[in-house]
C-alpha positions as CSV (number, residue, x, y, z in Angstrom):
1,M,126.7,88.1,121.6
2,A,126.6,89.0,125.3
3,S,128.8,86.0,126.3
4,D,131.8,87.6,124.4
5,I,131.9,90.7,126.7
6,D,134.9,90.8,128.9
7,D,133.6,91.1,132.4
8,T,137.0,90.8,134.2
9,A,136.5,94.3,135.6
10,E,133.4,93.2,137.4
11,R,134.9,90.1,138.8
12,T,138.1,91.6,140.2
13,D,137.7,92.7,143.7
14,V,140.6,95.1,144.4
15,R,140.6,96.0,148.1
16,R,142.8,98.9,149.2
17,V,144.8,98.5,152.3
18,S,143.7,101.1,154.8
19,R,145.7,102.8,157.5
20,Y,144.0,100.7,160.1
21,D,144.9,97.5,158.3
22,L,148.5,98.6,158.5
23,V,148.2,99.5,162.2
24,L,146.9,96.0,162.9
25,A,149.7,94.5,160.8
26,V,152.4,96.4,162.8
27,I,151.6,94.7,166.1
28,P,152.3,91.0,165.1
29,T,155.2,92.2,162.9
30,A,156.8,93.9,165.9
31,F,156.7,90.7,167.9
32,L,157.9,88.6,165.0
33,L,160.9,90.9,164.5
34,A,161.5,91.0,168.2
35,G,161.6,87.2,168.3
36,I,164.1,87.1,165.4
37,A,166.2,89.9,166.9
38,S,166.4,88.0,170.2
39,L,168.3,85.3,168.4
40,F,171.0,87.7,167.3
41,V,171.1,90.3,170.1
42,S,172.6,89.5,173.5
43,A,169.7,91.2,175.3
44,P,167.3,89.2,177.4
45,T,164.1,88.0,175.7
46,R,161.9,90.0,178.1
47,V,163.7,93.2,177.1
48,V,163.2,92.6,173.4
49,L,159.6,91.6,173.9
50,T,159.0,94.7,176.0
51,G,160.3,96.8,173.1
52,A,157.9,94.9,170.8
53,A,155.0,95.6,173.2
54,A,155.9,99.3,173.2
55,V,155.9,99.4,169.4
56,G,152.5,97.6,169.4
57,L,151.1,100.0,172.1
58,L,152.2,103.0,170.0
59,A,150.5,101.6,167.0
60,L,147.4,101.0,169.0
61,V,147.3,104.5,170.5
62,D,147.9,106.0,167.1
63,G,145.0,104.0,165.6
64,M,142.6,104.6,168.5
65,F,143.3,108.1,169.8
66,V,145.7,110.1,167.5
67,N,144.1,109.1,164.2
68,P,140.8,107.4,165.2
69,P,138.4,106.0,162.6
70,R,135.9,108.5,161.3
71,S,132.3,107.7,160.7
72,G,131.8,106.4,157.1
73,S,135.5,105.8,156.6
74,G,135.1,102.1,156.2
75,T,135.4,100.7,152.7
76,L,133.4,97.4,152.4
């Protein structure tokens, strides 16, 4: 009986998180944490947001220039 075969391995689509997914996640996370930190720190909001922008810029530079995507590295 072919209908009794467990095909859960074929149906599960496990996607691995790549380095570039993490780089893209760092940017909004930095701004979110900066927004939360601005509530508790007595620094001006523009200073805290400038720090978040610097963290986002470092993540962007790392993802584009330091460790750029290689041809064929995409997992679709």
